[in-house]
C-alpha positions in Angstrom: -66.8 -26.5 11.9 -66.6 -22.2 12.1 -68.9 -22.4 9.1 -71.2 -24.7 10.6 -71.8 -21.9 13.3 -72.3 -19.4 11.3 -76.1 -17.9 11.1 -77.5 -18.0 7.1 -77.4 -14.0 7.1 -73.6 -14.0 7.8 -72.8 -16.9 5.5 -74.8 -14.8 2.9 -72.8 -12.0 3.4 -69.9 -13.7 3.5 -70.9 -15.1 -0.1 -71.4 -11.5 -1.0 -68.0 -9.9 -0.1 -65.7 -12.3 -0.9 -68.2 -12.3 -4.8 -67.5 -8.3 -4.5 -63.6 -8.5 -4.1 -63.6 -11.0 -6.7 -65.7 -8.4 -9.2 -63.7 -5.4 -8.1 -60.2 -6.8 -8.6 -61.8 -8.3 -12.0 -63.0 -4.7 -13.0 -60.1 -2.8 -11.8 -58.1 -0.4 -13.7 -54.9 -2.4 -13.7 -56.4 -5.9 -14.8 -58.5 -3.6 -17.2 -55.4 -2.2 -18.8 -53.5 -5.0 -18.9 -56.6 -7.2 -20.8 -57.2 -4.5 -23.2 -53.3 -3.3 -23.8 -54.8 0.0 -26.2 -55.6 1.7 -22.9 -52.2 1.4 -21.8 -50.7 3.5 -24.7 -53.5 5.9 -26.1 -53.7 8.3 -24.0 -49.8 9.3 -24.7 -50.7 8.1 -28.9 -49.0 11.6 -30.6 -48.8 12.7 -34.6 -45.1 10.9 -35.2 -46.4 7.5 -34.2 -49.9 7.7 -36.4 -47.2 8.2 -39.4 -45.0 5.8 -38.3 -47.7 3.1 -38.0 -50.3 4.4 -40.9 -46.6 3.8 -42.7 -45.8 0.5 -41.2 -49.3 -0.9 -41.8 -49.4 0.3 -45.5 -45.8 -1.7 -46.1 -47.3 -4.6 -44.3 -50.3 -4.4 -46.6 -48.5 -4.6 -50.0 -47.4 -8.3 -48.5 -50.1 -8.9 -47.2 -52.4 -9.1 -50.0 -50.7 -11.2 -52.6 -49.9 -13.7 -49.5 -53.5 -13.5 -48.2 -54.5 -14.6 -52.0 -51.6 -17.4 -51.7 -52.4 -18.7 -48.7 -56.1 -18.8 -49.9 -55.5 -21.3 -52.7 -52.9 -23.2 -50.0 -56.1 -23.7 -47.9 -57.8 -24.7 -51.0 -60.8 -21.8 -51.1 -61.1 -18.9 -53.2 -58.7 -16.3 -53.2 -60.7 -13.6 -51.2 -61.1 -15.3 -48.2 -57.0 -15.1 -48.0 -58.3 -11.0 -48.1 -60.7 -11.3 -45.4 -59.0 -13.4 -42.9 -57.0 -10.0 -42.3 -60.5 -7.7 -43.2 -60.7 -7.6 -39.1 -57.8 -8.3 -37.7 -56.0 -5.4 -37.7 -58.9 -3.8 -35.7 -59.3 -6.2 -33.2 -55.3 -7.0 -32.2 -55.0 -3.1 -31.9 -57.7 -3.5 -28.9 -56.1 -6.5 -27.5 -52.6 -7.4 -28.9 -49.4 -7.1 -26.4 -46.8 -6.8 -29.1 -46.9 -4.0 -31.4 -45.1 -5.9 -34.0 -47.3 -8.9 -34.4 -49.3 -9.1 -37.3 -52.0 -11.4 -37.3 -53.6 -13.3 -40.3 -53.4 -16.3 -42.6 -50.3 -18.2 -42.6 -49.1 -20.9 -44.5 -48.9 -23.6 -41.9 -52.4 -22.6 -40.1 -53.7 -22.3 -44.1 -52.3 -25.7 -44.9 -54.1 -27.7 -41.9 -57.1 -25.7 -43.0 -57.1 -27.1 -46.3 -57.9 -31.1 -45.1 -61.7 -29.1 -43.4 -62.4 -26.8 -46.5 -62.2 -29.4 -49.4 -65.5 -30.1 -47.8 -66.9 -26.3 -48.2 -65.4 -23.5 -47.7 -67.9 -23.3 -44.2 -65.9 -25.2 -42.7 -62.8 -23.1 -43.2 -65.0 -20.2 -41.2 -66.4 -22.5 -38.9 -63.2 -23.4 -38.2 -61.6 -20.1 -37.7 -65.0 -19.8 -35.2 -64.1 -22.5 -33.3 -60.3 -21.5 -32.8 -61.4 -18.4 -31.8 -63.7 -20.1 -29.2 -60.7 -22.6 -27.6 -58.0 -20.1 -28.1 -60.0 -17.6 -25.0 -61.0 -20.7 -23.1 -57.1 -21.7 -23.0 -56.3 -18.3 -21.6 -59.4 -18.2 -19.8 -58.2 -21.3 -18.0 -54.3 -20.0 -18.1 -53.5 -22.8 -20.2 -50.4 -21.3 -21.9 -47.8 -23.6 -20.5 -49.4 -26.5 -22.8 -47.2 -24.1 -25.2 -44.1 -25.6 -22.8 -44.5 -29.0 -23.6 -43.7 -28.8 -27.0 -39.9 -28.9 -27.6 -37.8 -26.8 -30.1 -36.8 -30.4 -32.1 -40.8 -31.1 -32.4 -41.8 -27.6 -33.7 -38.6 -27.8 -36.4 -39.5 -31.4 -37.5 -42.9 -29.8 -37.5 -42.7 -26.6 -39.3 -39.8 -28.2 -41.7 -42.8 -31.0 -42.9 -44.8 -28.4 -43.1 -42.6 -26.2 -45.4 -42.2 -29.4 -48.0 -45.5 -30.1 -47.7 -46.7 -26.6 -48.7 -44.0 -26.2 -51.6 -44.6 -29.5 -52.7 -48.3 -28.7 -53.3 -47.6 -25.9 -55.4 -45.7 -28.3 -57.6 -48.4 -28.4 -60.0 -48.9 -24.5 -60.2 -45.3 -23.8 -61.1 -45.4 -26.6 -63.9 -49.6 -26.1 -64.6 -49.8 -29.6 -64.4 -53.3 -31.4 -64.9 -55.1 -33.1 -62.2 -54.7 -32.5 -58.0 -52.1 -30.8 -56.2 -52.4 -33.6 -53.4 -52.8 -32.7 -49.6 -50.1 -34.6 -48.6 -46.3 -34.8 -49.2 -45.7 -37.9 -51.1 -49.4 -37.6 -53.2 -48.0 -34.6 -54.1 -45.2 -35.4 -55.0 -46.9 -38.4 -57.0 -49.2 -36.8 -58.9 -46.5 -34.5 -59.7 -44.7 -38.0 -61.4 -48.0 -38.7 -62.5 -48.9 -35.9 -64.3 -45.8 -34.3 -65.5 -46.1 -34.8 -69.2 -49.1 -31.7 -69.4 -46.3 -29.3 -67.7 -46.5 -26.0 -69.7 -43.5 -23.8 -71.0 -44.5 -20.4 -69.4 -45.2 -21.1 -66.4 -42.1 -22.9 -64.8 -40.3 -20.2 -66.5 -42.3 -17.0 -64.2 -42.3 -19.1 -61.3 -38.5 -19.3 -61.7 -38.2 -15.8 -62.3 -40.1 -15.1 -59.7 -38.0 -16.7 -57.1 -34.7 -15.5 -59.0 -36.7 -11.8 -58.5 -37.6 -12.2 -54.9 -33.7 -13.6 -54.0 -32.5 -10.5 -55.5 -34.7 -7.9 -54.5 -34.2 -9.2 -50.7 -30.4 -8.8 -51.0 -30.6 -4.9 -53.0 -32.1 -4.1 -49.6 -29.1 -5.4 -48.0 -27.6 -2.5 -45.8 -29.8 0.0 -46.7 -32.3 1.8 -43.8 -35.1 4.0 -44.0 -33.1 6.6 -42.1 -30.5 6.6 -45.1 -30.7 9.3 -48.4 -33.4 8.7 -50.9 -31.3 5.8 -53.1 -30.6 3.8 -50.3 -34.3 4.4 -48.9 -36.5 3.7 -52.3 -33.9 0.1 -52.6 -34.7 -0.5 -48.9 -38.8 -0.3 -49.6 -38.7 -2.1 -52.6 -37.0 -4.7 -50.9 -39.9 -4.7 -48.2 -42.4 -5.0 -50.6 -40.9 -7.4 -53.0 -43.6 -9.9 -53.1 -46.0 -7.1 -53.9 -43.6 -7.0 -57.0 -43.2 -9.9 -58.2 -46.8 -10.7 -57.8 -47.2 -6.9 -59.9 -44.4 -7.9 -62.2 -46.7 -11.4 -63.1 -50.2 -9.5 -64.0 -48.4 -7.1 -65.9 -46.7 -10.2 -68.0 -50.3 -11.8 -68.2 -52.1 -9.1 -69.6 -49.5 -7.7 -72.1 -49.8 -11.7 -72.7 -53.3 -11.7 -73.2 -53.3 -8.2 -75.1 -50.7 -9.3 -77.9 -51.4 -13.4 -78.1 -55.3 -13.0 -77.4 -55.0 -15.8 -75.6 -54.1 -17.0 -72.2 -50.6 -19.0 -71.7 -50.1 -18.6 -68.5 -52.7 -20.2 -65.7 -54.3 -16.8 -64.0 -56.2 -16.9 -60.7 -59.2 -15.7 -61.9 -62.2 -14.0 -61.3 -62.4 -12.8 -57.9 -65.5 -12.4 -55.7 -65.4 -8.3 -55.0 -66.9 -6.3 -52.3 -66.6 -6.9 -48.5 -67.6 -10.5 -46.8 -71.0 -10.4 -45.8 -71.0 -10.5 -42.4 -73.0 -12.9 -39.8 -73.4 -15.4 -37.7 -70.3 -18.5 -38.9 -72.0 -21.0 -40.6 -73.6 -23.6 -37.7 -74.8 -25.7 -40.6 -73.9 -25.8 -44.7 -75.0 -27.7 -48.2 -72.0 -30.2 -49.1 -72.4 -32.9 -52.0 -75.9 -31.5 -52.4 -76.7 -33.0 -48.4 -77.7 -30.4 -46.1 -75.1 -31.1 -42.8 -76.1 -29.8 -39.0 -73.5 -28.6 -36.7 -73.2 -31.9 -35.6 -72.4 -33.5 -39.0 -69.4 -30.3 -39.4 -68.2 -31.3 -36.1 -67.6 -35.0 -37.2 -65.9 -34.4 -40.3 -63.6 -31.6 -38.2 -62.9 -34.6 -35.8 -61.0 -34.8 -32.7 -57.3 -33.7 -34.7 -59.0 -30.5 -35.0 -57.6 -29.7 -31.4 -54.5 -29.3 -32.4 -55.2 -26.0 -34.7 -55.8 -24.2 -32.2 -52.6 -25.4 -30.1 -50.8 -24.2 -33.2 -52.0 -21.5 -33.3 -51.4 -19.8 -30.3 -47.7 -21.6 -30.9 -46.8 -19.6 -33.5 -48.2 -16.2 -32.1 -46.3 -16.9 -28.8 -43.3 -17.7 -30.8 -43.5 -14.8 -32.8 -44.5 -12.4 -29.9 -41.6 -13.7 -27.6 -39.0 -13.2 -31.4 -39.6 -9.5 -31.2 -40.6 -8.5 -27.5 -37.0 -7.2 -27.7 -36.2 -8.4 -24.1 -39.7 -7.5 -22.5 -41.8 -10.1 -20.7 -44.3 -11.6 -23.2 -47.8 -12.5 -21.5 -49.1 -15.6 -23.2 -52.5 -15.4 -21.6 -52.8 -11.8 -23.4 -51.4 -13.4 -26.4 -54.2 -15.9 -26.3 -56.7 -13.5 -25.8 -55.7 -11.1 -28.7 -55.6 -14.2 -31.3 -58.8 -15.8 -29.8 -60.7 -12.6 -30.3 -59.5 -12.3 -34.4 -60.5 -15.4 -35.0 -63.8 -15.3 -33.5 -64.4 -11.7 -34.8 -63.0 -13.0 -38.2 -65.2 -15.5 -38.1 -68.8 -12.5 -38.6 -67.0 -11.7 -41.4 -66.0 -14.9 -43.4 -62.6 -15.4 -42.6 -60.4 -18.4 -42.5 -58.4 -19.2 -39.3 -55.7 -16.5 -38.1 -52.4 -16.6 -36.0 -49.1 -14.6 -35.9 -47.3 -14.5 -39.4 -43.9 -14.3 -39.3 -43.2 -12.5 -42.2 -45.1 -10.1 -41.5 -44.4 -9.4 -38.2 -41.0 -9.0 -38.8 -42.4 -6.5 -41.9 -43.8 -4.8 -39.1 -41.0 -4.6 -37.2 -38.0 -3.3 -39.4 -40.8 -0.5 -40.8 -41.2 1.0 -37.6 -44.1 0.8 -36.0 -45.3 2.4 -32.7 -47.9 0.9 -31.8 -50.4 -1.9 -32.4 -52.6 0.7 -34.4 -50.4 -0.2 -37.5 -52.3 -3.0 -38.3 -55.6 -1.0 -38.6 -53.6 0.5 -41.7 -53.2 -2.8 -43.3 -56.9 -3.5 -42.9 -57.9 -0.5 -44.3 -55.7 -0.8 -47.3 -56.9 -4.7 -47.8 -60.8 -3.3 -47.8 -59.6 -0.7 -50.5 -58.5 -4.0 -52.0 -61.1 -6.0 -51.7 -63.7 -3.2 -53.1 -61.5 -1.6 -56.1 -58.9 -3.8 -57.3 -60.5 -7.6 -57.5 -60.7 -6.9 -60.7 -57.2 -6.2 -61.3 -56.1 -9.4 -59.9 -57.8 -11.1 -62.4 -54.5 -11.5 -64.2 -52.4 -12.6 -60.9 -50.6 -16.1 -62.2 -50.9 -19.3 -60.4 -46.9 -19.6 -61.4 -46.3 -16.3 -59.3 -47.6 -17.1 -56.6 -46.6 -20.3 -56.6 -42.6 -19.6 -56.8 -43.3 -16.5 -54.1 -44.7 -19.7 -51.7 -41.5 -21.8 -52.6 -39.3 -19.0 -52.0 -41.4 -18.1 -48.7 -41.4 -22.3 -47.5 -37.7 -22.6 -47.8 -37.2 -20.1 -45.6 -39.0 -21.7 -43.3 -36.6 -24.7 -43.0 -33.8 -24.4 -39.6 -30.9 -25.9 -41.5 -28.7 -25.5 -38.4 -31.2 -27.2 -36.5 -29.9 -30.5 -37.7 -26.7 -30.0 -37.7 -26.7 -29.3 -34.0 -28.4 -32.2 -33.1 -26.3 -34.2 -34.9 -23.5 -33.0 -33.2 -24.5 -32.7 -29.8 -28.0 -35.1 -29.4 -29.0 -37.4 -32.0 -31.4 -38.3 -29.3 -33.6 -35.2 -30.5 -32.6 -35.5 -34.2 -34.4 -38.5 -33.9 -37.4 -36.8 -33.0 -37.3 -34.1 -35.1 -37.1 -36.6 -37.6 -40.1 -39.2 -36.7 -42.0 -35.3 -35.8 -41.1 -34.8 -39.9 -41.4 -38.4 -41.0 -45.4 -38.8 -39.6 -46.5 -35.5 -40.6 -45.0 -35.4 -44.1 -46.9 -39.3 -44.8 -49.8 -39.2 -42.4 -50.8 -35.4 -41.7 -49.5 -32.4 -39.9 -51.9 -33.1 -37.2 -50.8 -36.4 -36.4 -46.9 -35.7 -36.9 -46.9 -33.2 -33.5 -48.7 -35.6 -31.7 -46.5 -38.2 -32.8 -43.9 -35.8 -31.8 -45.3 -34.7 -28.4 -46.3 -38.1 -27.7 -42.8 -39.5 -28.1 -41.1 -36.5 -26.4 -43.3 -37.6 -23.5 -42.5 -41.0 -23.6 -38.5 -39.9 -23.3 -38.9 -37.2 -20.6 -40.6 -40.4 -18.7 -37.5 -42.4 -19.6 -35.0 -39.3 -18.7 -37.0 -39.3 -14.8 -36.7 -42.8 -14.4 -33.2 -43.3 -15.0 -31.6 -40.6 -13.6 -28.0 -39.9 -13.9 -26.7 -41.6 -11.1 -22.3 -41.9 -11.3 -20.7 -43.8 -8.6 -17.5 -42.4 -6.9 -14.7 -43.8 -4.9 -13.6 -42.0 -1.8 -10.3 -43.1 -0.7 -9.0 -46.7 -1.6 -11.9 -49.0 -2.6 -12.2 -50.5 0.8 -13.4 -47.6 2.3 -16.0 -45.7 0.9 -18.4 -45.8 -1.9 -20.6 -42.2 -2.7 -23.6 -42.6 -4.7 -24.6 -38.7 -4.7 -28.2 -38.0 -5.9 -30.1 -35.7 -8.1 -32.2 -32.8 -7.3 -35.1 -34.7 -7.6 -35.8 -38.2 -7.7 -39.6 -39.4 -8.4 -41.1 -43.2 -7.6 -40.5 -44.2 -11.7 -37.2 -43.7 -10.5 -37.2 -45.8 -7.4 -36.2 -49.4 -8.7 -33.1 -47.7 -10.9 -32.0 -46.5 -8.1 -32.4 -49.2 -5.7 -30.8 -51.2 -9.1 -27.5 -48.7 -8.9 -27.3 -49.6 -5.5 -27.0 -53.0 -4.9 -24.8 -53.5 -8.0 -22.6 -51.2 -6.4 -22.1 -53.1 -3.6 -22.1 -56.3 -5.0 -18.4 -55.0 -6.9 -17.2 -53.1 -3.8 -15.5 -54.9 -0.8 -17.5 -56.3 1.2 -16.1 -54.2 4.3 -16.7 -51.5 1.9 -19.4 -48.5 3.4 -21.8 -47.0 1.3 -22.7 -43.1 1.3 -25.8 -42.3 -0.3 -24.9 -38.9 -0.5 -28.5 -35.9 -0.6 -26.5 -32.9 -0.5 -28.3 -32.2 -4.1 -31.7 -33.6 -3.3 -34.4 -31.6 -3.0 -37.4 -33.7 -3.6 -37.8 -37.1 -3.3 -41.4 -39.1 -2.8 -42.8 -41.9 -0.4 -41.9 -44.6 -2.5 -37.5 -43.5 -3.2 -37.9 -43.8 0.8 -39.3 -46.5 1.2 -36.9 -48.2 -1.3 -33.9 -46.6 0.6 -35.4 -48.1 4.2 -35.7 -51.2 2.7 -31.9 -51.4 1.4 -31.1 -50.0 4.8 -32.2 -52.8 5.9 -31.0 -55.0 4.2 -27.7 -54.2 4.5 -28.5 -54.8 8.2 -29.0 -57.9 7.7 -26.1 -58.6 6.0 -23.5 -56.7 8.8 -22.7 -53.9 6.3 -22.6 -50.2 6.3 -25.1 -47.6 4.9 -25.2 -44.0 5.6 -27.5 -41.2 4.5 -25.5 -38.1 4.7 -26.5 -34.3 4.1 -30.3 -35.3 3.8 -32.5 -32.1 4.4 -34.3 -32.3 7.8 -37.7 -32.9 5.7 -36.6 -35.7 3.7 -34.7 -37.5 6.6 -38.5 -37.4 8.3 -39.6 -38.6 5.5 -37.5 -42.0 5.8 -37.3 -42.2 9.5 -41.5 -42.2 9.7 -40.9 -45.4 7.4 -38.0 -47.0 9.3 -37.4 -45.3 12.8 -34.4 -47.5 13.5 -32.3 -46.5 10.6 -31.9 -42.7 12.0 -28.6 -43.3 13.7 -27.8 -44.0 10.2 -29.1 -40.3 8.5 -25.3 -37.5 9.2 -24.8 -34.4 8.6 -21.1 -33.7 7.5 -18.9 -31.3 4.9 -16.6 -34.3 4.4 -17.6 -37.5 3.6 -14.0 -39.1 3.9 -13.5 -37.2 7.3 -16.5 -38.6 9.0 -15.5 -42.2 7.5 -12.4 -42.6 8.7 -14.0 -40.9 12.4 -16.5 -44.2 12.3 -13.7 -46.3 11.6 -11.6 -45.0 14.8 -14.6 -45.5 17.0 -15.3 -49.2 15.4 
């Protein structure tokens, strides 16, 4: 009514003021610093921070380079795409990242999910990065980070376990230097392994096995050592951290020696890697696949609706990692969405595959003593050096070394304790984990996590519709039966509640008083209230007594509004038994 009485000029003035207030709040210094965290720490940046960030960044790069190449292989892309994935992320995350330890780049799970699309053309992987960035940014803008909370630990554990097994199985081809495809699914990989086992070579499985043993040994070599120890322990600590690079360099040297001495290549090598920086430009909105030109619409059709899981998994990985390394601090999930979204969006202009936070490299960054998100810049700079100067050297990287590296990393992803813990304490959640893992392994990772979320939602609805209701007997059975209600009752629990009350009344003495105890009840909808009032009416017809004790005023009003005659049945008391005794005396 007030708005109708305003003149057009006054309405425009009001709208202008509100817009001005909104823009002022959005563009305030506080908001700007929250959304561009680099503005918070940059004024206090000093030389000591710079040195620590450079050391940490270079240490991480020694792992990021071999891992990037390995993850490109997992995604079915040329090896250089794995390096492109970390090319711009260091610069972007430095500006928008909120957690100093997080390192963004290609990861095993994201690369595995990308492989399905990269099989069409490498352009699909780049477009997937662009769309992942757009989707993640939109989720951040609309504050949809809460969606991650709907994925429980058993579903996440089942998904990551399946991903680890699938990735490890896909490396059997490189491990044994087999003929045939590696397989995009666990079952396909195992089948291809059995089908082509006769084509296995001798040198590759030996090198892959030695790689695994070296990785385990080098990891243990760093136990008890830190960067603040003496020279020998500090050296052991550094070599242990750089173990991924160490085993790959060892494999390269061995491959080079074998080629020079035997004048052949007994090991299967990565081969030529495209040198130089990627071609910067717009993401591919059309491509050529199978001698046919595919439009943007065709590419979206091939990506399919299940592609929506990729941004969700990207957010899940990054936010979980940020929380793990927040050291008790609060993680702004929305800001992490912005950071990862921009990393993918900007990266797609440099031919990057989809990226997210990497747990392995983040842990390495943390123990290396990184001080700010600027550590990622040193990482990106070393990758630029590798792309421009070292690609000819990468020719000699044995695929068996990468297979050993990947398999070792994958088995560290499996949370073995989760299986035993759920077996002892929650068979239902264990079933949820197993279903998620099984569907992921034999149908696809996207479908596995969807199945887990749907099944979890159904279980949640079931628990909501069948809340725990325990009947208590106060005093003698013929005196009073008490039914304490839970803190929240929704419409789907109304029928269950009615059945419990009716059953209790039938099993009790005819003269027993049934007390519905609402002491813990905080929330109840009108459907539950209607069922309670219908029961009250039925009890009156049977000349039986039912009381509603300690209901909050608003919940009582909801019930009385449905059936005013039941108002005298609502009472407040500190002792239900004393209340019943006083009522008996009046009678």
